[in-house]
C-alpha positions in Angstrom: 117.3 100.0 113.8 118.0 96.7 115.4 115.9 94.2 113.4 116.9 95.2 109.9 120.6 94.5 110.3 119.9 91.5 112.4 117.6 89.9 109.8 120.0 90.9 107.0 122.8 89.0 108.8 120.5 86.1 109.6 119.6 85.8 105.9 123.0 86.4 104.3 125.1 84.8 107.0 128.5 84.5 105.2 131.8 85.8 106.5 133.2 86.7 103.1 130.1 88.7 102.1 130.1 90.4 105.4 133.7 91.5 104.9 132.8 92.8 101.5 129.9 94.8 102.9 132.1 96.1 105.7 134.6 97.3 103.1 131.8 99.1 101.2 130.5 100.6 104.4 133.9 102.0 105.4 134.4 103.3 101.9 131.1 105.2 102.1 131.8 106.4 105.7 135.2 107.8 104.7 134.1 109.4 101.3 130.8 111.1 102.2 129.9 113.9 104.6 128.6 113.0 108.0 124.9 113.6 108.2 124.2 112.8 104.5 121.9 110.0 103.3 124.9 108.1 101.9 126.7 108.3 105.3 123.5 106.9 107.0 123.5 104.1 104.4 127.2 103.4 105.2 126.2 103.1 108.9 123.4 100.7 108.1 125.7 98.6 105.9 128.3 98.5 108.7 125.7 97.1 111.1 124.4 94.7 108.5 128.0 93.6 107.8 128.6 92.9 111.5 125.6 90.7 111.8 126.4 89.0 108.5 129.9 88.1 109.7 128.6 86.9 113.0 126.0 84.6 111.5 128.6 83.5 108.9 130.6 82.1 111.8 127.5 80.6 113.3 126.6 78.9 110.0 130.2 78.1 109.2 130.0 79.8 105.8 132.7 81.6 103.9 131.6 82.1 100.3 129.2 79.2 100.8 131.0 76.0 101.7 134.4 77.2 100.4 135.4 78.0 104.0 135.1 74.4 104.9 137.4 73.3 102.1 140.0 76.1 102.5 140.0 76.8 106.2 138.3 73.7 107.7 135.6 76.1 108.9 132.7 74.4 110.7 129.4 75.9 112.0 129.6 77.2 115.5 125.8 76.8 115.8 123.9 75.3 112.9 124.5 74.5 109.3 122.0 75.8 106.7 122.8 72.8 104.5 120.3 70.0 104.1 116.6 69.6 105.0 117.2 69.8 108.8 119.2 73.0 108.6 116.6 74.7 106.3 113.7 73.7 108.6 115.4 74.8 111.8 116.4 78.1 110.2 112.8 78.5 108.9 111.4 77.9 112.4 114.0 80.3 113.9 113.1 83.0 111.4 109.4 82.6 112.0 109.9 82.7 115.7 112.0 85.9 115.5 109.4 87.5 113.2 106.6 86.6 115.6 108.5 88.1 118.5 109.2 91.2 116.4 105.5 91.7 115.6 104.3 91.0 119.1 106.9 93.4 120.6 105.7 96.1 118.2 102.1 95.5 119.1 102.9 95.6 122.9 104.7 98.9 122.3 101.7 100.1 120.4 99.4 99.2 123.3 101.7 100.9 125.7 101.9 104.0 123.6 98.1 104.1 123.2 97.7 103.9 127.0 100.3 106.6 127.4 98.6 109.0 125.1 95.1 107.9 126.1 94.0 106.9 122.6 91.1 104.5 122.9 90.9 103.8 119.2 94.6 103.0 118.9 94.4 100.8 122.1 91.5 98.8 120.6 93.2 98.4 117.3 96.6 97.4 118.7 95.0 95.3 121.5 92.7 93.5 119.1 95.7 92.7 116.8 97.8 91.6 119.7 95.0 89.3 121.1 94.3 87.8 117.7 98.0 87.2 116.8 98.8 85.6 120.2 95.7 83.4 120.0 96.7 82.4 116.5 100.3 81.6 117.6 98.9 79.5 120.5 96.6 77.7 118.1 99.4 76.9 115.7 101.6 75.6 118.6 98.7 73.5 119.8 98.1 72.1 116.3 101.8 71.2 115.9 101.9 69.5 119.3 104.0 72.0 121.2 101.0 72.7 123.4 98.2 70.4 124.5 95.3 70.0 122.1 93.0 71.2 124.9 94.3 74.8 124.2 92.6 74.8 120.8 89.0 75.5 121.9 89.8 78.4 124.3 92.3 79.9 121.8 89.6 79.8 119.0 87.3 81.8 121.4 90.2 84.3 122.2 90.9 84.6 118.4 87.3 85.4 117.7 87.3 88.1 120.6 90.4 89.6 119.1 88.9 89.7 115.6 85.7 91.3 116.9 87.7 94.0 118.7 89.8 94.6 115.6 86.7 94.8 113.3 84.9 97.0 115.7 87.8 99.4 115.9 89.3 99.3 112.4 86.7 97.7 110.2 87.3 94.7 107.9 90.6 96.2 106.7 91.9 95.6 110.2 91.6 91.9 109.7 93.6 92.1 106.4 
């Protein structure tokens, strides 16, 4: 319920598009019965519109770069224009996605412990160990962590994959 509107706003990130979505959301919310699927869609669109407008101000976009020409609008945070903007947005998106996946797996491990499900604990735990090891390997490879992390993280990755395969089979790796 949080990440879909957030990612939508992160991707679209334009004040004008956000306003148009908000108008559509309000139209749906006023025209359809509360509790219906269309009313729920209107609520989701309203949240997506809010994040879209917020990121539109962060990126300084109103119908692309028209806001800069008409209103002298500038990014409050980062511009998505140019190689540097695209690369930084790509890294941000990958980071948020990794946090999202790791958070989901941590909640899965917690839930498995809570309901005492050994198979689910092994499955989620194996995935969590493997993904964290893979993230540390990538950061080490890119120079964000010392290269000396690579060997231990390869060992941890193998342990995570073994746990995953033992609990879920080869489809767990996929």
